[in-house]
C-alpha positions in Angstrom: -65.0 39.6 -184.2 -67.3 37.2 -185.6 -70.6 37.7 -184.7 -71.8 37.2 -181.2 -73.6 33.6 -180.6 -73.8 34.3 -177.2 -73.1 36.8 -174.1 -70.1 34.9 -173.4 -68.8 36.0 -176.9 -69.5 39.8 -176.0 -67.5 39.5 -172.8 -64.6 37.8 -174.0 -64.6 39.9 -177.5 -64.9 43.5 -174.7 -61.8 42.5 -172.8 -59.8 41.1 -175.8 -60.7 45.0 -177.1 -59.9 46.3 -173.6 -56.3 44.8 -173.6 -55.7 46.7 -177.2 -57.0 50.0 -175.8 -54.5 49.2 -173.0 -51.5 48.8 -174.8 -51.9 51.7 -176.9 -52.9 53.7 -174.1 -49.8 52.4 -172.3 -48.0 53.4 -175.5 -48.9 57.0 -175.6 -49.1 57.5 -172.2 -44.6 56.2 -171.9 -44.5 59.2 -174.2 -46.8 62.0 -172.4 -45.0 60.9 -168.8 -41.8 62.5 -170.3 -43.1 65.6 -170.9 -44.8 66.1 -167.3 -43.4 69.7 -165.4 -46.0 68.8 -162.6 -44.1 66.9 -160.5 -47.8 64.8 -159.0 -48.7 64.9 -162.7 -45.5 62.7 -164.1 -46.2 60.9 -160.6 -49.2 60.1 -161.6 -48.3 59.2 -165.2 -46.2 56.5 -163.9 -48.1 55.3 -161.0 -50.5 55.1 -164.2 -48.5 52.5 -166.6 -48.3 50.1 -163.8 -52.0 50.2 -163.5 -53.0 49.7 -167.1 -50.2 47.0 -167.3 -51.5 45.2 -164.0 -55.1 45.6 -165.6 -53.7 44.2 -168.7 -52.4 41.3 -166.8 -56.1 40.3 -165.3 -58.1 40.6 -168.5 -55.7 38.1 -170.0 -56.2 35.7 -166.7 -59.8 35.6 -167.5 -59.6 35.3 -171.3 -58.1 32.4 -170.8 -60.1 31.8 -168.2 -63.1 31.3 -170.4 -61.0 28.1 -172.7 -60.3 31.0 -175.6 -57.4 31.6 -176.9 -55.4 33.9 -174.8 -55.3 36.9 -177.9 -56.9 41.3 -178.1 -58.3 42.3 -181.1 -58.0 46.3 -182.1 -59.3 48.9 -180.5 -60.5 51.6 -182.7 -62.5 53.3 -180.3 -58.7 54.0 -178.6 -56.9 54.1 -181.7 -59.1 57.4 -182.2 -58.4 59.3 -178.3 -54.4 57.7 -178.9 -54.7 59.6 -182.1 -55.9 63.2 -180.0 -53.5 62.7 -177.6 -50.4 62.5 -180.2 -52.1 65.4 -181.9 -52.5 67.3 -178.6 -50.2 66.6 -176.4 -46.8 65.3 -178.6 -47.4 67.8 -182.3 -49.0 70.5 -181.3 -49.0 70.8 -178.0 -46.7 73.4 -176.0 -43.8 72.4 -175.3 -43.6 72.1 -171.9 -45.3 74.3 -168.7 -48.8 74.5 -167.0 -50.5 74.4 -170.4 -49.0 71.3 -171.5 -50.1 69.7 -168.3 -53.2 71.2 -169.0 -53.8 68.7 -172.1 -52.3 66.3 -170.6 -54.2 65.7 -167.9 -57.1 66.0 -170.7 -56.3 63.3 -173.2 -55.7 60.9 -170.2 -59.0 61.4 -168.8 -60.8 61.2 -172.3 -58.3 57.8 -172.2 -59.4 57.0 -168.8 -63.1 57.0 -169.6 -63.0 54.8 -171.6 -61.5 52.1 -169.7 -63.6 53.0 -166.9 -66.8 52.1 -169.6 -65.3 48.8 -171.0 -64.3 47.9 -167.9 -67.3 48.5 -166.2 -69.6 46.8 -169.0 -67.3 44.0 -168.9 -68.1 43.5 -165.0 -72.0 43.8 -165.6 -71.5 41.1 -168.2 -69.5 38.8 -165.8 -72.4 39.1 -163.3 -75.1 38.2 -166.1 -72.5 35.3 -166.6 -72.6 34.0 -163.0 -68.7 34.8 -162.8 -68.7 36.2 -159.9 -64.6 36.4 -159.5 -64.3 37.9 -162.6 -66.8 40.7 -161.8 -64.5 41.4 -158.6 -61.7 41.2 -160.4 -63.1 43.9 -163.5 -65.2 45.3 -160.6 -61.5 46.2 -158.6 -59.5 47.3 -161.9 -63.0 49.7 -162.3 -62.6 51.5 -159.2 -58.9 51.9 -159.9 -59.7 53.0 -162.4 -62.1 55.7 -161.9 -59.5 56.8 -158.8 -56.8 57.5 -160.8 -59.5 59.9 -162.7 -60.6 61.2 -159.9 -56.9 62.2 -158.5 -56.7 63.8 -161.6 -59.5 66.0 -161.8 -58.6 67.1 -158.8 -54.8 67.8 -159.5 -56.3 70.2 -162.4 -59.0 71.9 -160.1 -56.7 73.0 -157.4 -53.3 73.3 -158.8 -52.8 72.5 -163.2 -55.3 74.6 -164.0 -54.4 77.9 -161.6 -50.8 77.6 -163.0 -51.9 77.6 -166.6 -54.8 80.5 -166.2 -51.4 82.5 -164.6 -49.2 81.0 -167.5 
């Protein structure tokens, strides 16, 4: 990213960063999903694949709407989160079972919180720029991401963490 000249530049850069973040998260989630043993967790992870793909399409549409080159900028923040997820779930974690499911939820939520912050920030920029339609789409995505995070918290608290405690 070159030095931004105005809020619109920052807005577009935020969306390009989020596109990269989504791509990185999706790639690692596809690997992680196969490791989950809890049926509801596995189903939520698969649903998340669809949501991430949908949100990436929204980002591409909104970037194009700004008469910008539809491209992404590598997101170093998500790179770090993906490295942590890879380490804890795919490399050093238990091979299967409730303990691995606990780790999967934790890593998923870390990556998801990045998305909540990013999409929420982009929505705030769109609102400040008077881009009401963009803001609505980004706020809708933020709510969907937050809903997935809330589901994971509930799943952890009512099922997965309890199973891990008995493991």
